[in-house]
C-alpha positions as a Python dict, from the first residue, in 0.01 Angstrom:
ca = {
    (1, 'M'): (0, 0, 0),
    (2, 'G'): (-255, -154, -236),
    (3, 'L'): (-403, 36, -528),
    (4, 'R'): (-753, 63, -383),
    (5, 'T'): (-609, 170, -49),
    (6, 'R'): (-419, 447, -230),
    (7, 'G'): (-739, 529, -418),
    (8, 'R'): (-939, 563, -96),
    (9, 'K'): (-676, 793, 51),
    (10, 'F'): (-660, 1000, -268),
    (11, 'L'): (-1039, 1039, -279),
    (12, 'L'): (-1053, 1134, 89),
    (13, 'Q'): (-795, 1408, 28),
    (14, 'C'): (-985, 1533, -279),
    (15, 'R'): (-1317, 1536, -93),
    (16, 'Y'): (-1165, 1721, 203),
    (17, 'A'): (-1007, 1982, -26),
    (18, 'A'): (-1333, 2021, -218),
    (19, 'D'): (-1533, 2080, 100),
    (20, 'A'): (-1271, 2321, 237),
    (21, 'N'): (-1234, 2520, -86),
    (22, 'G'): (-1589, 2512, -218),
    (23, 'Q'): (-1486, 2318, -529),
    (24, 'T'): (-1625, 2001, -677),
    (25, 'V'): (-1463, 1667, -606),
    (26, 'S'): (-1400, 1612, -978),
    (27, 'E'): (-1217, 1947, -1001),
    (28, 'N'): (-996, 1846, -712),
    (29, 'M'): (-934, 1502, -859),
    (30, 'E'): (-804, 1670, -1174),
    (31, 'L'): (-601, 1928, -981),
    (32, 'M'): (-444, 1659, -765),
    (33, 'S'): (-365, 1459, -1081),
    (34, 'M'): (-522, 1121, -1016),
    (35, 'S'): (-336, 964, -1307),
    (36, 'T'): (4, 1025, -1147),
    (37, 'R'): (-103, 913, -798),
    (38, 'I'): (-302, 612, -916),
    (39, 'P'): (-135, 470, -1226),
    (40, 'D'): (-371, 173, -1263),
    (41, 'A'): (-664, 259, -1494),
    (42, 'E'): (-899, 7, -1331),
    (43, 'T'): (-840, 163, -988),
    (44, 'R'): (-898, 514, -1128),
    (45, 'V'): (-1236, 397, -1260),
    (46, 'W'): (-1319, 247, -919),
    (47, 'V'): (-1223, 572, -741),
    (48, 'K'): (-1452, 768, -974),
    (49, 'Q'): (-1735, 521, -904),
    (50, 'L'): (-1684, 567, -530),
    (51, 'A'): (-1679, 947, -570),
    (52, 'V'): (-2010, 934, -759),
    (53, 'A'): (-2164, 692, -507),
    (54, 'V'): (-2079, 925, -220),
    (55, 'G'): (-2177, 1241, -407),
    (56, 'D'): (-2510, 1110, -530),
    (57, 'N'): (-2610, 963, -193),
    (58, 'R'): (-2454, 1198, 61),
    (59, 'E'): (-2780, 1292, 235),
    (60, 'E'): (-2880, 927, 273),
    (61, 'L'): (-2531, 835, 396),
    (62, 'D'): (-2532, 1120, 648),
    (63, 'A'): (-2872, 1008, 779),
    (64, 'L'): (-2743, 652, 814),
    (65, 'I'): (-2437, 778, 1004),
    (66, 'A'): (-2642, 1010, 1225),
    (67, 'D'): (-2875, 722, 1320),
    (68, 'S'): (-2573, 513, 1424),
    (69, 'L'): (-2404, 770, 1647),
    (70, 'V'): (-2438, 708, 2020),
    (71, 'N'): (-2428, 1024, 2234),
    (72, 'W'): (-2295, 1218, 1935),
    (73, 'S'): (-2445, 1428, 1660),
    (74, 'L'): (-2329, 1453, 1301),
    (75, 'D'): (-2218, 1815, 1344),
    (76, 'R'): (-1978, 1715, 1624),
    (77, 'L'): (-1775, 1493, 1390),
    (78, 'T'): (-1456, 1635, 1244),
    (79, 'P'): (-1477, 1686, 868),
    (80, 'I'): (-1227, 1404, 805),
    (81, 'T'): (-1414, 1158, 1028),
    (82, 'K'): (-1742, 1235, 854),
    (83, 'L'): (-1584, 1192, 510),
    (84, 'I'): (-1428, 859, 611),
    (85, 'L'): (-1761, 728, 742),
    (86, 'E'): (-1942, 839, 424),
    (87, 'Q'): (-1688, 667, 201),
    (88, 'A'): (-1700, 340, 393),
    (89, 'A'): (-2080, 332, 399),
    (90, 'A'): (-2090, 408, 26),
    (91, 'E'): (-1840, 130, -49),
    (92, 'K'): (-2057, -128, 126),
    (93, 'N'): (-2399, 0, 19),
    (94, 'Y'): (-2334, 101, -343),
    (95, 'L'): (-2017, -78, -459),
    (96, 'S'): (-2072, -413, -286),
    (97, 'I'): (-1744, -401, -94),
    (98, 'P'): (-1768, -648, 199),
    (99, 'A'): (-1834, -475, 532),
    (100, 'P'): (-1516, -602, 700),
    (101, 'V'): (-1303, -463, 415),
    (102, 'A'): (-1479, -125, 419),
    (103, 'I'): (-1439, -104, 797),
    (104, 'K'): (-1071, -207, 794),
    (105, 'E'): (-984, 48, 526),
    (106, 'A'): (-1181, 325, 699),
    (107, 'V'): (-1009, 255, 1031),
    (108, 'R'): (-672, 266, 855),
    (109, 'L'): (-753, 611, 714),
    (110, 'A'): (-886, 734, 1048),
    (111, 'V'): (-573, 626, 1233),
    (112, 'E'): (-347, 780, 968),
    (113, 'F'): (-525, 1116, 957),
    (114, 'E'): (-665, 1154, 1309),
    (115, 'G'): (-510, 896, 1542),
    (116, 'A'): (-592, 570, 1719),
    (117, 'K'): (-887, 706, 1920),
    (118, 'T'): (-1062, 813, 1602),
    (119, 'G'): (-984, 475, 1449),
    (120, 'S'): (-1166, 305, 1737),
    (121, 'F'): (-1458, 548, 1707),
    (122, 'V'): (-1487, 488, 1331),
    (123, 'N'): (-1474, 112, 1389),
    (124, 'G'): (-1763, 130, 1637),
    (125, 'V'): (-1983, 351, 1421),
    (126, 'L'): (-1924, 144, 1108),
    (127, 'D'): (-1990, -177, 1300),
    (128, 'R'): (-2336, -40, 1387),
    (129, 'I'): (-2399, 78, 1030),
    (130, 'L'): (-2251, -201, 820),
    (131, 'I'): (-2260, -514, 1034),
    (132, 'K'): (-2552, -480, 1273),
    (133, 'G'): (-2747, -253, 1038),
}
């Protein structure tokens, strides 16, 4: 597993724990010891940039996601699915990650944490957001 892939997974876990426990993402990143899970300093910096991009733009990201849902509403998404979609949209929109890479990585996370059906769902939503815009 590549370093950024590990970083995406780590950040997703930190964001989920933060939302569930009412803590900040940065508190959870420290508690979950990013330096031991992601030994590469450059990747740690990138993970922090992604965390800030999502945190600073969450309302805008959620609006973008909501506008791209077909026959769904934002509140029907599982917490993990919503977090995955936010991260992928932030990667493309604020960190200049190519759309196909952001989509592939998001689908990988969705399949790992929620199964193949969710992976397909995430792929479709992100295609509407990041490719067709």
